[in-house]
Residue frames as a rotation matrix with the C-alpha (Angstrom) as fourth column:
MET 1
-0.298 -0.268 -0.916 19.80
0.409 -0.903 0.131 -11.98
-0.862 -0.336 0.379 36.00
ILE 2
0.750 0.658 0.069 18.07
0.388 -0.353 -0.851 -9.59
-0.536 0.665 -0.520 33.59
ASN 3
-0.280 -0.797 0.535 20.15
0.943 -0.123 0.310 -8.59
-0.182 0.592 0.786 30.56
ASP 4
0.122 0.357 -0.926 19.91
0.356 -0.887 -0.295 -4.79
-0.926 -0.294 -0.236 30.84
LYS 5
-0.740 -0.463 -0.488 21.39
-0.268 -0.463 0.845 -4.19
-0.617 0.756 0.218 27.39
LEU 6
-0.863 0.454 0.224 18.81
0.470 0.554 0.688 -6.37
0.188 0.698 -0.691 25.68
THR 7
-0.031 0.939 -0.342 15.83
0.977 -0.044 -0.211 -5.00
-0.213 -0.340 -0.916 27.58
GLU 8
-0.150 -0.088 -0.985 16.95
0.114 -0.991 0.072 -1.42
-0.982 -0.102 0.159 27.02
ILE 9
-0.950 -0.220 -0.220 17.17
-0.193 -0.139 0.971 -2.00
-0.245 0.965 0.090 23.25
VAL 10
-0.627 0.773 0.093 13.78
0.724 0.536 0.434 -3.67
0.286 0.340 -0.896 23.15
ALA 11
0.042 0.670 -0.741 12.13
0.833 -0.434 -0.345 -0.99
-0.552 -0.602 -0.576 25.31
SER 12
-0.298 -0.231 -0.926 13.59
-0.135 -0.951 0.280 1.97
-0.945 0.208 0.252 23.39
GLY 13
-0.995 -0.094 -0.032 12.99
-0.048 0.179 0.983 0.30
-0.087 0.979 -0.182 20.01
ALA 14
-0.374 0.927 0.008 9.34
0.926 0.373 0.053 -0.43
0.046 0.028 -0.999 20.84
ALA 15
0.112 0.394 -0.912 8.88
0.494 -0.819 -0.293 3.18
-0.862 -0.417 -0.287 21.90
GLU 16
-0.662 -0.437 -0.609 10.43
-0.293 -0.596 0.747 4.34
-0.690 0.673 0.266 18.61
LEU 17
-0.924 0.367 0.104 8.02
0.295 0.514 0.805 2.09
0.242 0.775 -0.584 16.73
GLY 18
-0.537 0.756 0.374 5.13
-0.754 -0.629 0.190 3.53
0.379 -0.180 0.908 18.75
ILE 19
0.085 0.494 -0.865 4.35
0.001 0.868 0.496 0.19
0.996 -0.044 0.073 20.41
THR 20
0.087 0.035 0.996 3.37
-0.951 -0.294 0.093 -0.07
0.296 -0.955 0.008 24.07
LEU 21
-0.561 -0.373 -0.739 4.75
-0.181 0.926 -0.331 -3.15
0.808 -0.052 -0.587 25.77
PRO 22
0.589 0.808 0.000 2.45
-0.212 0.154 0.965 -4.91
0.780 -0.569 0.262 28.28
PRO 23
0.400 -0.425 0.812 3.60
-0.911 -0.086 0.404 -5.60
-0.102 -0.901 -0.422 31.86
GLY 24
0.415 -0.314 0.854 6.14
-0.227 0.873 0.432 -8.41
-0.881 -0.373 0.291 32.03
ALA 25
0.999 0.036 0.012 7.02
0.002 0.253 -0.968 -8.28
-0.037 0.967 0.252 28.34
LEU 26
0.424 -0.905 -0.013 10.64
-0.801 -0.369 -0.472 -7.23
0.423 0.210 -0.881 28.84
ALA 27
-0.088 -0.416 0.905 11.24
-0.786 0.587 0.193 -10.13
-0.612 -0.695 -0.378 31.24
LYS 28
0.652 0.394 0.648 9.78
0.042 0.834 -0.550 -12.52
-0.757 0.386 0.528 28.66
PHE 29
0.908 -0.379 -0.180 12.01
-0.268 -0.193 -0.944 -11.13
0.323 0.905 -0.276 25.91
ASP 30
0.084 -0.908 0.411 15.00
-0.993 -0.108 -0.035 -11.56
0.077 -0.405 -0.911 28.24
THR 31
0.062 0.027 0.998 14.04
-0.414 0.910 0.001 -15.20
-0.908 -0.413 0.068 28.89
TYR 32
0.942 0.305 0.138 13.44
0.023 0.353 -0.935 -15.75
-0.334 0.884 0.326 25.17
TYR 33
0.603 -0.775 -0.189 16.90
-0.675 -0.369 -0.639 -14.43
0.426 0.513 -0.745 24.36
SER 34
-0.134 -0.687 0.714 18.60
-0.935 0.327 0.139 -16.57
-0.329 -0.649 -0.686 27.01
PHE 35
0.318 0.352 0.880 16.83
-0.131 0.936 -0.326 -19.72
-0.939 -0.012 0.344 25.81
LEU 36
0.996 0.046 -0.073 17.61
-0.074 0.023 -0.997 -18.96
-0.044 0.999 0.026 22.17
GLU 37
0.319 -0.948 -0.021 21.29
-0.891 -0.292 -0.349 -18.41
0.324 0.130 -0.937 22.93
LYS 38
-0.190 -0.374 0.908 21.44
-0.768 0.632 0.099 -21.61
-0.611 -0.679 -0.407 24.97
ARG 39
0.033 0.331 0.943 19.55
0.144 0.932 -0.332 -23.90
-0.989 0.147 -0.017 22.59
GLY 40
0.642 0.334 -0.690 19.76
-0.537 -0.447 -0.716 -22.15
-0.547 0.830 -0.107 19.20
ARG 41
-0.234 -0.816 -0.528 22.96
-0.971 0.166 0.173 -23.85
-0.054 0.554 -0.831 18.07
GLU 42
-0.703 0.016 0.711 21.66
-0.205 0.953 -0.225 -27.24
-0.681 -0.304 -0.666 19.14
PHE 43
0.161 0.885 0.437 18.55
0.435 0.333 -0.836 -26.80
-0.886 0.325 -0.332 16.98
ASN 44
-0.719 -0.513 0.469 20.32
0.644 -0.238 0.727 -24.84
-0.261 0.825 0.501 14.18
LEU 45
0.211 0.961 -0.177 17.75
0.871 -0.267 -0.412 -22.05
-0.443 -0.067 -0.894 14.51
THR 46
0.983 0.168 0.080 19.44
0.186 -0.901 -0.393 -18.76
0.007 0.401 -0.916 13.65
ALA 47
0.136 -0.975 0.178 22.77
0.865 0.030 -0.500 -17.35
0.482 0.222 0.847 12.58
ILE 48
0.107 -0.019 0.994 21.95
-0.177 -0.984 0.000 -14.11
0.978 -0.176 -0.109 14.39
THR 49
0.254 -0.103 -0.962 23.43
0.872 0.454 0.182 -14.02
0.418 -0.885 0.205 17.90
GLY 50
-0.800 -0.581 -0.149 24.23
0.574 -0.669 -0.473 -11.48
0.175 -0.463 0.869 20.60
GLU 51
-0.259 0.800 -0.541 21.77
0.757 -0.180 -0.628 -9.30
-0.600 -0.572 -0.559 22.44
LYS 52
-0.470 0.052 -0.881 22.02
-0.309 -0.945 0.110 -6.30
-0.827 0.324 0.460 20.11
ASP 53
-0.847 0.078 -0.525 21.30
-0.515 0.119 0.849 -8.20
0.129 0.990 -0.061 16.91
VAL 54
-0.731 0.640 -0.237 18.71
0.644 0.762 0.072 -10.57
0.227 -0.100 -0.969 18.38
ALA 55
-0.347 0.617 -0.706 16.85
0.514 -0.505 -0.694 -7.64
-0.784 -0.604 -0.142 19.99
ARG 56
-0.332 0.164 -0.929 16.81
-0.518 -0.855 0.034 -5.60
-0.788 0.493 0.369 16.79
LEU 57
-0.685 -0.071 -0.725 16.83
-0.722 0.202 0.662 -8.06
0.100 0.977 -0.190 13.91
HIS 58
-0.779 0.463 -0.422 14.46
0.393 0.886 0.247 -10.60
0.488 0.027 -0.872 15.51
PHE 59
-0.455 0.644 -0.615 12.40
0.810 0.012 -0.586 -9.05
-0.371 -0.765 -0.527 18.32
LEU 60
-0.350 0.320 -0.880 11.86
-0.103 -0.947 -0.303 -5.50
-0.931 -0.016 0.365 17.03
ASP 61
-0.885 0.004 -0.465 11.59
-0.465 -0.007 0.885 -6.60
0.000 1.000 0.008 13.40
SER 62
-0.743 0.635 -0.213 8.85
0.583 0.770 0.259 -9.07
0.328 0.068 -0.942 14.35
MET 63
-0.294 0.658 -0.693 6.92
0.766 -0.272 -0.583 -6.66
-0.572 -0.702 -0.424 16.55
ALA 64
-0.872 -0.082 -0.482 6.88
-0.159 -0.885 0.438 -4.01
-0.462 0.459 0.759 13.79
LEU 65
-0.752 0.654 0.083 3.85
0.438 0.402 0.804 -5.82
0.492 0.641 -0.589 12.34
LEU 66
-0.156 0.720 -0.677 1.84
0.957 -0.060 -0.285 -4.31
-0.245 -0.692 -0.679 15.18
LYS 67
-0.679 -0.131 -0.722 2.34
0.035 -0.989 0.146 -0.87
-0.733 0.074 0.676 13.55
ILE 68
-0.878 0.224 -0.422 0.26
-0.471 -0.263 0.842 -1.82
0.077 0.938 0.337 10.56
PHE 69
-0.186 0.842 -0.506 -2.50
-0.150 0.484 0.862 -4.04
0.971 0.236 0.036 11.91
ASP 70
-0.116 0.262 0.958 -4.48
-0.987 -0.140 -0.082 -4.45
0.113 -0.955 0.274 15.12
PHE 71
-0.534 -0.218 -0.817 -3.73
-0.285 0.956 -0.068 -8.01
0.796 0.197 -0.572 16.18
LYS 72
-0.700 0.287 0.655 -5.97
-0.690 -0.031 -0.723 -7.83
-0.187 -0.958 0.219 19.25
ASN 73
-0.039 0.713 0.700 -7.93
-0.476 0.602 -0.641 -11.11
-0.878 -0.358 0.316 19.65
VAL 74
0.328 0.175 -0.928 -7.10
-0.941 0.149 -0.304 -12.32
0.085 0.973 0.214 16.11
LYS 75
0.684 -0.153 0.713 -6.61
0.001 0.978 0.209 -15.97
-0.729 -0.142 0.669 15.27
ALA 76
0.560 -0.596 -0.575 -3.18
-0.827 -0.438 -0.352 -16.04
-0.042 0.673 -0.738 13.61
ILE 77
0.850 -0.390 0.355 -0.85
0.361 0.921 0.148 -18.66
-0.385 0.003 0.923 12.16
ASP 78
0.353 -0.848 -0.396 2.88
-0.793 -0.496 0.354 -18.21
-0.496 0.189 -0.847 11.72
VAL 79
0.989 0.105 0.105 3.87
-0.022 0.806 -0.592 -20.38
-0.147 0.583 0.799 8.78
GLY 80
0.421 -0.906 -0.044 7.44
0.521 0.281 -0.806 -21.66
0.743 0.317 0.590 8.84
SER 81
0.960 0.159 0.230 7.96
-0.066 -0.668 0.741 -20.23
0.272 -0.727 -0.631 12.31
GLY 82
0.170 -0.979 -0.110 11.48
0.128 0.132 -0.983 -21.57
0.977 0.153 0.148 12.85
ALA 83
-0.710 -0.527 -0.467 12.76
0.550 -0.001 -0.835 -20.02
0.440 -0.850 0.291 16.06
GLY 84
-0.145 0.798 -0.585 9.39
0.928 -0.095 -0.359 -18.31
-0.342 -0.595 -0.727 16.62
PHE 85
-0.567 -0.144 -0.811 9.67
0.011 -0.986 0.167 -15.23
-0.823 0.086 0.561 14.40
PRO 86
-0.653 -0.078 0.753 7.50
-0.225 -0.930 -0.292 -13.25
0.723 -0.360 0.590 14.04
GLY 87
0.115 0.924 -0.364 4.85
0.176 0.341 0.923 -15.17
0.978 -0.170 -0.123 16.01
ILE 88
0.131 -0.049 -0.990 6.28
0.947 0.301 0.110 -15.26
0.293 -0.952 0.086 19.55
PRO 89
-0.887 -0.402 -0.228 7.34
0.455 -0.848 -0.273 -11.58
-0.083 -0.345 0.935 19.75
LEU 90
-0.557 0.773 0.304 3.86
-0.267 -0.513 0.816 -10.68
0.786 0.374 0.492 18.49
LYS 91
0.277 0.688 -0.671 2.28
0.411 0.547 0.730 -12.87
0.869 -0.478 -0.131 21.18
ILE 92
-0.342 -0.472 -0.813 4.48
0.938 -0.120 -0.325 -11.41
0.056 -0.874 0.484 23.93
THR 93
-0.991 -0.134 -0.023 3.60
0.133 -0.991 0.011 -7.88
-0.024 0.008 1.000 22.85
GLU 94
-0.341 0.940 -0.006 -0.11
-0.891 -0.321 0.322 -8.57
0.301 0.115 0.947 22.17
PRO 95
-0.891 -0.170 0.421 -1.06
-0.362 0.827 -0.431 -11.46
-0.275 -0.536 -0.798 24.50
SER 96
-0.016 0.985 0.173 -4.66
-0.526 0.139 -0.839 -11.65
-0.850 -0.105 0.516 23.20
ILE 97
-0.131 -0.088 -0.987 -3.52
-0.975 0.191 0.113 -13.16
0.178 0.978 -0.111 19.87
LYS 98
0.623 0.292 0.725 -4.75
-0.374 0.926 -0.052 -16.75
-0.687 -0.239 0.686 19.43
LEU 99
0.156 -0.779 -0.608 -1.51
-0.973 -0.226 0.040 -18.06
-0.168 0.585 -0.793 17.96
THR 100
0.890 -0.056 0.453 -0.52
0.112 0.989 -0.099 -21.16
-0.442 0.139 0.886 16.04
LEU 101
0.110 -0.931 -0.348 3.15
-0.850 -0.269 0.452 -21.81
-0.515 0.246 -0.821 15.24
LEU 102
0.918 0.273 0.287 3.66
-0.068 0.822 -0.565 -24.16
-0.391 0.499 0.773 12.29
ASP 103
0.078 -0.914 -0.398 6.95
-0.960 -0.176 0.217 -25.67
-0.268 0.365 -0.891 11.18
ALA 104
0.714 0.202 -0.670 7.97
-0.533 0.777 -0.334 -28.72
0.453 0.596 0.663 9.17
THR 105
-0.209 -0.897 -0.389 10.98
-0.203 0.429 -0.880 -29.57
0.957 -0.105 -0.272 11.34
LEU 106
0.563 0.515 -0.647 10.32
0.434 0.482 0.761 -31.56
0.704 -0.709 0.048 14.51
LYS 107
-0.280 -0.747 -0.603 13.36
0.942 -0.091 -0.324 -30.16
0.187 -0.658 0.729 16.34
ARG 108
-0.862 -0.029 0.506 12.15
0.047 -0.999 0.023 -26.61
0.505 0.044 0.862 15.78
VAL 109
0.126 0.984 0.125 8.66
-0.244 -0.092 0.965 -27.45
0.962 -0.152 0.229 16.95
SER 110
0.366 -0.102 -0.925 10.10
0.798 0.546 0.256 -29.08
0.479 -0.832 0.281 20.07
PHE 111
-0.744 -0.663 -0.086 12.07
0.638 -0.665 -0.388 -25.89
0.200 -0.343 0.918 20.70
LEU 112
-0.611 0.563 0.557 8.94
-0.262 -0.807 0.529 -23.77
0.747 0.177 0.641 20.21
SER 113
0.410 0.801 -0.436 6.83
0.149 0.413 0.899 -25.94
0.900 -0.433 0.049 22.48
GLU 114
0.044 -0.481 -0.875 9.44
0.974 0.217 -0.071 -25.83
0.224 -0.849 0.478 25.26
LEU 115
-0.873 -0.410 0.263 9.87
0.381 -0.911 -0.155 -22.10
0.303 -0.035 0.952 24.83
CYS 116
-0.199 0.886 0.419 6.12
-0.264 -0.460 0.848 -21.42
0.944 0.058 0.325 25.04
GLY 117
0.505 0.356 -0.786 6.02
0.563 0.555 0.613 -23.43
0.654 -0.752 0.080 28.24
ILE 118
-0.368 -0.744 -0.557 8.87
0.928 -0.254 -0.274 -21.45
0.062 -0.618 0.784 29.78
LEU 119
-0.953 -0.022 0.302 7.32
0.065 -0.989 0.132 -18.14
0.296 0.146 0.944 28.72
GLU 120
-0.580 0.810 -0.082 3.82
0.444 0.230 -0.866 -19.28
-0.683 -0.539 -0.493 29.80
LEU 121
-0.631 0.353 -0.691 2.42
-0.711 -0.619 0.333 -18.46
-0.310 0.701 0.642 26.38
ASP 122
0.008 0.733 0.680 -0.78
0.020 0.680 -0.733 -20.12
-1.000 0.020 -0.009 25.26
ALA 123
0.040 -0.069 -0.997 0.10
-0.956 -0.292 -0.018 -21.07
-0.289 0.954 -0.078 21.68
ALA 124
0.828 0.252 0.502 -0.39
-0.094 0.943 -0.319 -24.18
-0.553 0.217 0.804 19.54
CYS 125
-0.149 -0.929 -0.340 2.90
-0.830 -0.069 0.553 -25.60
-0.537 0.365 -0.761 18.20
ILE 126
0.759 0.573 0.310 2.27
-0.270 0.709 -0.651 -27.84
-0.592 0.411 0.693 15.18
HIS 127
-0.474 -0.875 0.100 4.74
-0.352 0.292 0.889 -30.11
-0.807 0.386 -0.446 13.41
ALA 128
0.368 0.598 0.712 3.52
0.534 0.491 -0.688 -30.34
-0.761 0.634 -0.139 9.84
ARG 129
-0.776 -0.494 0.392 4.29
0.585 -0.333 0.739 -29.34
-0.234 0.803 0.548 6.30
ALA 130
-0.597 0.567 -0.567 2.28
-0.307 -0.815 -0.492 -26.26
-0.741 -0.120 0.661 5.38
GLU 131
-0.601 0.365 -0.711 1.12
-0.769 -0.022 0.639 -27.71
0.218 0.931 0.294 2.05
GLU 132
-0.653 0.375 -0.658 -0.33
0.316 0.925 0.212 -30.71
0.688 -0.070 -0.722 3.89
ALA 133
-0.730 0.347 -0.589 -1.72
0.576 -0.152 -0.803 -28.93
-0.369 -0.925 -0.089 6.96
ALA 134
-0.775 0.415 -0.476 -3.57
-0.491 -0.871 0.040 -26.41
-0.398 0.265 0.879 4.73
HIS 135
-0.537 0.614 -0.579 -5.79
-0.411 0.409 0.815 -29.25
0.737 0.675 0.033 3.45
GLU 136
-0.771 0.256 -0.583 -6.90
0.594 0.618 -0.515 -30.27
0.229 -0.743 -0.629 6.96
PRO 137
0.049 0.920 0.390 -10.49
0.614 -0.335 0.715 -29.11
0.788 0.204 -0.581 7.68
ASP 138
0.666 0.233 -0.709 -9.63
0.740 -0.323 0.590 -27.73
-0.091 -0.918 -0.387 11.12
LYS 139
-0.193 -0.788 -0.585 -6.91
0.502 -0.592 0.631 -25.49
-0.843 -0.172 0.509 9.63
ARG 140
-0.671 -0.103 0.734 -8.06
0.734 -0.227 0.640 -24.65
0.101 0.968 0.228 6.10
GLU 141
-0.409 0.455 0.791 -9.48
0.135 -0.827 0.546 -21.14
0.903 0.330 0.277 5.92
GLN 142
0.421 0.515 -0.747 -9.75
0.766 0.239 0.597 -21.04
0.486 -0.823 -0.294 9.71
TYR 143
-0.217 -0.640 -0.737 -7.46
0.909 -0.408 0.087 -18.10
-0.357 -0.651 0.670 10.50
ASP 144
0.813 0.444 -0.377 -7.93
0.344 -0.888 -0.304 -14.33
-0.470 0.117 -0.875 10.45
ILE 145
0.651 -0.701 -0.292 -4.26
-0.747 -0.659 -0.086 -13.72
-0.132 0.274 -0.953 9.78
ALA 146
0.776 -0.622 0.103 -1.26
0.626 0.780 0.002 -15.59
-0.082 0.063 0.995 8.41
VAL 147
0.749 -0.639 -0.177 2.24
-0.616 -0.769 0.169 -14.24
-0.244 -0.017 -0.970 8.86
SER 148
0.792 -0.565 0.230 5.54
0.585 0.810 -0.025 -15.48
-0.172 0.154 0.973 7.51
ARG 149
0.610 -0.724 -0.322 9.13
-0.659 -0.689 0.300 -14.34
-0.440 0.029 -0.898 7.64
ALA 150
0.467 -0.390 0.794 10.22
0.348 0.906 0.240 -17.46
-0.813 0.164 0.559 5.76
VAL 151
-0.299 -0.674 -0.676 12.89
-0.520 -0.479 0.708 -17.10
-0.800 0.563 -0.207 3.06
ALA 152
-0.394 0.230 0.890 10.90
0.715 0.685 0.140 -18.05
-0.577 0.691 -0.434 -0.04
GLU 153
-0.966 0.100 0.239 9.63
0.121 -0.641 0.758 -16.31
0.229 0.761 0.607 -3.13
LEU 154
-0.684 0.725 0.080 6.28
-0.599 -0.495 -0.630 -14.58
-0.417 -0.479 0.773 -2.64
ASN 155
-0.045 0.713 -0.700 4.42
-0.885 0.296 0.358 -16.77
0.463 0.636 0.618 -5.16
ILE 156
-0.416 -0.172 -0.893 5.50
0.132 0.960 -0.247 -19.85
0.900 -0.221 -0.377 -3.21
LEU 157
-0.995 0.026 -0.093 4.67
0.087 -0.176 -0.980 -18.29
-0.042 -0.984 0.173 0.15
CYS 158
-0.481 0.872 -0.094 1.21
-0.872 -0.487 -0.056 -17.33
-0.094 0.055 0.994 -1.09
GLU 159
-0.003 0.473 -0.881 0.41
-0.496 0.764 0.412 -20.89
0.868 0.439 0.232 -2.15
LEU 160
-0.558 -0.281 -0.781 1.49
0.435 0.702 -0.564 -22.16
0.707 -0.654 -0.269 1.27
CYS 161
-0.956 0.027 -0.293 -0.16
0.251 -0.442 -0.861 -19.43
-0.153 -0.896 0.416 3.36
LEU 162
-0.702 0.710 -0.053 -3.34
-0.687 -0.657 0.310 -18.14
0.185 0.254 0.949 1.67
PRO 163
-0.250 0.670 -0.699 -5.24
-0.042 0.714 0.699 -21.46
0.967 0.204 -0.151 2.04
PHE 164
-0.636 -0.025 -0.771 -5.11
0.725 0.324 -0.608 -21.06
0.265 -0.946 -0.188 5.83
ILE 165
-0.951 0.141 -0.276 -6.89
-0.008 -0.902 -0.433 -17.70
-0.310 -0.409 0.858 5.78
GLN 166
-0.132 0.976 0.174 -10.62
0.805 0.208 -0.556 -17.21
-0.578 0.067 -0.813 5.83
VAL 167
-0.141 0.171 0.975 -12.21
0.813 -0.543 0.213 -14.86
0.566 0.822 -0.063 3.29
GLY 168
0.808 0.359 0.467 -11.81
0.107 -0.869 0.483 -11.30
0.579 -0.340 -0.741 4.56
GLY 169
0.783 -0.579 -0.229 -8.56
0.336 0.083 0.938 -12.15
-0.524 -0.811 0.259 6.37
SER 170
0.807 -0.552 -0.208 -5.01
-0.578 -0.670 -0.466 -11.10
0.118 0.496 -0.860 5.57
PHE 171
0.685 -0.728 -0.037 -1.59
0.729 0.684 0.043 -12.49
-0.006 -0.057 0.998 4.82
PHE 172
0.869 -0.488 -0.077 1.41
-0.471 -0.865 0.173 -10.42
-0.151 -0.115 -0.982 5.89
ALA 173
0.729 -0.678 0.090 4.63
0.654 0.653 -0.381 -11.45
0.199 0.336 0.920 4.13
MET 174
0.768 -0.531 -0.359 7.78
-0.144 -0.689 0.711 -9.96
-0.625 -0.494 -0.605 5.68
LYS 175
0.675 -0.465 0.573 10.26
0.734 0.341 -0.587 -9.22
0.078 0.817 0.571 2.91
SER 176
-0.435 -0.831 -0.348 13.25
0.748 -0.548 0.375 -7.06
-0.502 -0.097 0.859 2.05
ILE 177
-0.041 0.409 -0.911 12.64
-0.103 -0.909 -0.404 -3.56
-0.994 0.077 0.079 0.68
ASP 178
-0.564 -0.268 -0.781 13.57
-0.768 -0.175 0.615 -4.63
-0.302 0.947 -0.108 -2.86
THR 179
-0.530 0.450 0.719 10.48
0.146 0.883 -0.445 -6.69
-0.835 -0.131 -0.534 -3.69
GLY 180
-0.120 0.568 -0.814 9.12
-0.750 -0.589 -0.301 -5.06
-0.651 0.574 0.497 -6.87
ASP 181
-0.448 -0.117 -0.886 9.98
-0.807 0.481 0.344 -7.85
0.386 0.869 -0.310 -9.32
GLU 182
-0.996 0.044 -0.080 9.00
0.076 0.889 -0.451 -10.53
0.051 -0.455 -0.889 -6.80
VAL 183
-0.411 0.900 -0.141 5.56
-0.082 -0.191 -0.978 -8.99
-0.908 -0.391 0.152 -6.27
ASN 184
-0.069 0.385 -0.921 5.01
-0.947 -0.315 -0.060 -8.62
-0.314 0.868 0.386 -10.01
GLN 185
-0.681 -0.273 -0.680 5.88
-0.531 0.823 0.202 -12.26
0.504 0.499 -0.705 -10.55
ALA 186
-0.954 0.294 -0.057 3.45
0.242 0.643 -0.726 -13.27
-0.177 -0.707 -0.685 -7.79
ASN 187
-0.640 0.739 -0.212 0.39
-0.695 -0.674 -0.249 -11.37
-0.327 -0.012 0.945 -9.04
GLU 188
-0.198 0.568 -0.799 -1.03
-0.690 0.498 0.525 -14.26
0.696 0.655 0.293 -11.07
ALA 189
-0.645 -0.110 -0.756 -0.52
0.335 0.848 -0.410 -16.68
0.686 -0.518 -0.511 -8.18
ILE 190
-0.955 0.274 -0.114 -2.19
-0.020 -0.443 -0.896 -14.32
-0.296 -0.854 0.428 -5.72
GLU 191
-0.372 0.857 -0.358 -5.26
-0.928 -0.351 0.124 -14.00
-0.019 0.379 0.925 -7.97
LYS 192
-0.240 0.252 -0.937 -5.53
-0.351 0.878 0.326 -17.79
0.905 0.408 -0.123 -8.50
LEU 193
-0.705 -0.191 -0.683 -5.32
0.479 0.582 -0.657 -18.37
0.523 -0.790 -0.319 -4.74
GLY 194
0.271 0.947 -0.174 -8.14
0.838 -0.143 0.527 -15.96
0.474 -0.289 -0.832 -3.89
GLY 195
0.097 -0.312 -0.945 -6.08
0.785 -0.561 0.265 -12.96
-0.613 -0.767 0.190 -2.84
GLU 196
0.620 -0.049 0.783 -5.26
0.557 -0.676 -0.483 -9.44
0.553 0.735 -0.391 -3.90
ILE 197
-0.525 -0.841 -0.130 -2.47
0.750 -0.385 -0.538 -7.05
0.402 -0.379 0.833 -3.02
SER 198
0.602 0.747 -0.283 -3.84
0.788 -0.496 0.365 -4.62
0.132 -0.443 -0.887 -0.42
GLY 199
0.888 -0.335 0.315 -0.68
-0.310 -0.942 -0.127 -2.55
0.339 0.015 -0.941 0.06
PHE 200
0.166 -0.922 -0.351 2.87
0.602 0.376 -0.704 -2.30
0.781 -0.095 0.617 1.23
PHE 201
0.993 0.054 0.108 4.30
-0.054 -0.604 0.795 -1.11
0.108 -0.795 -0.597 4.53
ASP 202
0.195 -0.981 -0.023 7.91
0.381 0.097 -0.919 -0.01
0.904 0.171 0.392 4.75
TYR 203
0.983 0.108 0.146 9.53
-0.097 -0.370 0.924 0.44
0.154 -0.923 -0.353 8.16
SER 204
0.078 -0.994 0.072 12.96
-0.479 -0.101 -0.872 0.99
0.874 0.034 -0.485 9.65
ILE 205
0.542 -0.008 -0.840 14.24
0.612 0.689 0.389 -1.39
0.576 -0.725 0.378 12.32
PRO 206
0.937 -0.146 0.318 15.27
-0.293 -0.823 0.487 0.86
0.190 -0.549 -0.814 15.23
GLY 207
0.560 -0.789 0.252 19.00
-0.450 -0.033 0.893 1.13
-0.696 -0.613 -0.374 15.73
THR 208
0.146 -0.479 0.866 19.97
0.506 0.788 0.350 -0.51
-0.850 0.388 0.357 12.45
GLY 209
-0.357 -0.195 -0.913 19.39
-0.572 -0.728 0.379 1.88
-0.739 0.658 0.148 9.57
MET 210
-0.976 0.037 0.214 17.74
0.171 0.734 0.657 -1.09
-0.133 0.678 -0.723 7.79
THR 211
-0.326 0.913 -0.247 14.42
-0.866 -0.393 -0.310 -0.69
-0.380 0.113 0.918 6.00
ARG 212
-0.933 0.118 0.341 12.15
0.188 0.965 0.182 -3.67
-0.308 0.234 -0.922 5.44
ARG 213
-0.595 0.751 -0.285 8.82
-0.763 -0.418 0.492 -4.19
0.250 0.511 0.823 3.76
VAL 214
-0.620 0.560 0.549 5.61
0.068 0.736 -0.674 -6.02
-0.781 -0.381 -0.494 4.64
VAL 215
-0.863 0.430 -0.264 3.44
-0.311 -0.041 0.949 -7.11
0.398 0.902 0.169 1.71
HIS 216
-0.588 0.740 0.327 -0.22
-0.342 0.138 -0.929 -7.14
-0.733 -0.658 0.172 2.74
ILE 217
-0.874 0.330 -0.357 -2.40
-0.222 0.383 0.897 -9.53
0.433 0.863 -0.261 0.79
LYS 218
-0.394 0.840 0.373 -6.16
-0.818 -0.135 -0.560 -9.58
-0.420 -0.526 0.740 1.41
LYS 219
-0.923 0.205 0.326 -8.14
0.285 0.933 0.220 -12.83
-0.259 0.296 -0.919 1.02
ILE 220
-0.609 0.699 -0.376 -11.13
-0.729 -0.680 -0.083 -11.95
-0.314 0.224 0.923 -1.15
SER 221
0.440 0.762 -0.475 -12.38
-0.849 0.525 0.057 -15.37
0.293 0.378 0.878 -2.24
LYS 222
0.736 -0.109 0.668 -11.94
-0.316 0.818 0.482 -19.03
-0.599 -0.565 0.567 -1.30
THR 223
-0.335 -0.898 -0.284 -8.77
-0.845 0.153 0.512 -20.79
-0.417 0.412 -0.810 -2.40
PRO 224
0.386 0.452 -0.804 -9.53
-0.786 0.618 -0.030 -23.54
0.483 0.643 0.594 -4.98
GLY 225
0.832 0.110 0.544 -9.37
-0.465 0.674 0.575 -26.98
-0.303 -0.731 0.611 -3.37
SER 226
0.841 -0.539 -0.032 -6.44
0.399 0.660 -0.637 -28.11
0.365 0.523 0.770 -5.53
TYR 227
-0.021 -0.861 0.509 -4.12
-0.048 -0.507 -0.860 -25.69
0.999 -0.043 -0.031 -3.72
PRO 228
0.194 -0.903 -0.383 -1.64
-0.907 -0.314 0.281 -25.95
-0.375 0.292 -0.880 -2.17
ARG 229
0.754 -0.031 -0.656 -0.06
-0.395 0.777 -0.490 -28.63
0.525 0.629 0.573 -4.30
ARG 230
0.781 -0.579 -0.233 2.73
0.608 0.621 0.494 -30.96
-0.141 -0.527 0.838 -3.24
PHE 231
0.629 -0.524 -0.574 5.85
-0.137 -0.802 0.582 -28.97
-0.765 -0.287 -0.576 -2.47
ALA 232
-0.370 -0.781 0.503 7.97
0.430 0.336 0.838 -30.65
-0.823 0.527 0.212 -5.14
ARG 233
-0.019 0.440 0.898 5.46
0.996 -0.069 0.055 -29.43
0.087 0.895 -0.437 -7.73
ILE 234
0.882 0.303 -0.362 5.24
0.375 -0.916 0.146 -25.97
-0.287 -0.264 -0.921 -6.15
LYS 235
0.182 -0.912 -0.368 8.98
-0.103 -0.390 0.915 -25.61
-0.978 -0.128 -0.165 -6.56
ARG 236
-0.559 -0.412 0.719 9.09
0.573 0.434 0.695 -27.21
-0.598 0.801 -0.007 -10.03
GLU 237
-0.439 0.520 0.732 6.06
0.725 -0.276 0.631 -25.35
0.530 0.808 -0.256 -11.41
PRO 238
-0.722 0.166 -0.672 5.52
0.475 -0.587 -0.655 -22.16
-0.503 -0.792 0.345 -9.33
LEU 239
0.311 0.926 0.214 2.30
0.876 -0.192 -0.443 -20.32
-0.369 0.325 -0.871 -10.07
């Protein structure tokens, strides 16, 4: 049975964001929610539960990226995808995205793979550490877009994500509104990794009063082959 409360929140929130949902999207979000509620605790995926919070803080928050960039037909990688945010809501809302979901935890990748099958989404689900996968020839600088809602400092995220992006592509880091110091501390890392800050996009999540920020980093030159380093060194000696 369709969860009317969830689908109403998603539909009205998408309209408020100025996003048009494709046919069948609401049913997919409903199925996504049901599967997440059923299996989320088993896989330790998210502390956010209940249709109101999941719809707003996961689904609408993820889909807000479509306000700032045309994802039509892009090849995108979601680094540290976890329960599928933001990648799967983006794919549901813009089905033409050629999506890869990457996570270092096998249980999470198993969840993502099963979920994509249930939702009939064509997406690659990869179990790998980002700092290792980014050195593989079939993944290094092979994507138009990288996205991440992972909870890590921007300089660390950039070392993990920018190597996946081809020159001319973009990295969208989803952060809290209070990112000034974090961005300043990441400037040197961004330059070393072949990127530059392109801009910031602030948006309100419908129905929450919460404002969040997307940091847009443009890839302007190739990432030196020595990056990313091993994660222990990234943490110990951040750029």
